[in-house]
C-alpha positions as CSV (number, residue, x, y, z in Angstrom):
1,X,63.0,-60.2,41.7
2,X,64.8,-59.3,44.9
3,X,64.8,-55.6,43.9
4,X,61.0,-55.6,43.5
5,X,60.5,-57.2,46.9
6,X,62.9,-54.7,48.5
7,X,61.1,-51.8,46.8
8,X,57.7,-53.1,48.0
9,X,59.0,-53.4,51.6
10,X,60.5,-49.9,51.5
11,X,57.2,-48.5,50.2
12,X,55.2,-50.4,52.8
13,X,57.5,-49.1,55.6
14,X,57.2,-45.5,54.4
15,X,53.4,-45.8,54.2
16,X,53.3,-47.3,57.7
17,X,55.5,-44.5,59.0
18,X,53.4,-41.8,57.4
19,X,50.2,-43.4,58.7
20,X,51.6,-43.6,62.3
21,X,52.8,-40.0,62.2
22,X,49.6,-38.6,60.8
23,X,47.3,-38.8,63.8
24,X,49.8,-37.4,66.4
25,X,50.6,-34.5,64.0
26,X,46.9,-33.8,63.5
27,X,46.3,-33.8,67.3
28,X,49.3,-31.5,67.9
29,X,48.3,-29.1,65.2
30,X,44.7,-29.0,66.5
31,X,46.0,-28.2,70.0
32,X,48.2,-25.5,68.7
33,X,45.4,-23.9,66.6
34,X,43.1,-24.1,69.6
35,X,45.7,-22.3,71.8
36,X,46.2,-19.6,69.2
37,X,42.5,-19.0,68.9
38,X,42.2,-18.7,72.7
39,X,45.1,-16.3,72.9
40,X,43.6,-14.1,70.1
41,X,40.3,-14.1,71.9
42,X,41.9,-13.1,75.2
43,X,43.8,-10.3,73.5
44,X,40.5,-9.0,72.0
45,X,38.9,-9.1,75.4
46,X,41.8,-7.2,76.9
47,X,41.7,-4.5,74.2
48,X,38.0,-4.0,74.7
49,X,38.1,-3.9,78.5
50,X,37.9,-0.4,80.1
51,X,41.1,0.8,81.7
52,X,41.8,3.3,84.4
53,X,44.7,4.8,82.5
54,X,44.5,6.4,79.0
55,X,45.3,4.3,76.0
56,X,48.9,4.8,75.1
57,X,48.6,3.3,71.6
58,X,46.7,6.3,70.3
59,X,48.5,9.7,69.9
60,X,47.2,12.4,72.3
61,X,45.4,15.3,70.7
62,X,47.6,18.3,71.2
């Protein structure tokens, strides 16, 4: 009987720990994803912006 009660308490503690960790993890992952999207968008904008110097990523035609 004591083993069953102990097992139930352990399961309850694990469930509570997972529930309390879920929301902060979702918020953190959402923030990281938003920052990555913004970074990618900034890089796209920089690549499409006109520059005074020639693009060094492309090989010159010789």
